[in-house]
N, C-alpha and C positions, 0 to 999 in steps of 0.2 A: 539245337543237337549240344545231348552231354554226351559225351561219352568218355569211358573211363579206362585209362592208361594204367595199366599192368607195369609193378613195381619191376624197376630189374631189362624192364625193354628202353631201345634209345627214342630217342625222337627227333626232330628235324621240324623246329617253327620260324615265325616274326612272330614282334610282342614291339611293341610300340615301347620305347624310349622312356625311359625310367618312370614306366606306364599308366603313360595318360598322354602322352606327344604324340600327332598325327602323323611320325617320324618312325616308322618297323626296321627289327633289327634282324636279323640274322637270328636264332636260338638255337643246337645243339646239344644235347646233355642226354645221360641217363639217367631216367625215372628212381629217386630212392624213398620218397612219398607223395603221399596223397592221402586228402584231406575238403575237410567241410570247415571253413572260416567264419566269420560276425558276415564277411560279405559275401560268401557266395564256393563256392569248389573252389580247390585248386593242385598248384601238383609239385613239384618240390627234385630241381634233377640238380645235378651232380656234371661241372660243364668243366674241363684241366682233370688238375688234382687237387684242390681245394679249394675253388670258388662253388658255391651253391647257389641257387634260383629258384626265387619262388615265381607260380605265374599261375594269372586267375585265369579260370575257364572262359570267361567271358569276355577277356583280353586275346586270347590267343586266336592266330589268324592260319586257313593253312597250315596245319598241321600234319605230320606226314611220319608213321609210327614205322622206324626204319629194322630195329628188332626185332 
């Protein structure tokens, strides 16, 4: 399952705390960048006014594109 999200869209998803835990946290933000890194594809979202988060595609759970 490889779904590309477009830059500028808003997504809501669940993502593991600290990237590797079994506890999921809700993440919501505007996609500002996508790319392919050394460990696979990722996207960067802007959360709030100043925070940015990078999320790996293989760890994203139940992603929904809102806009």
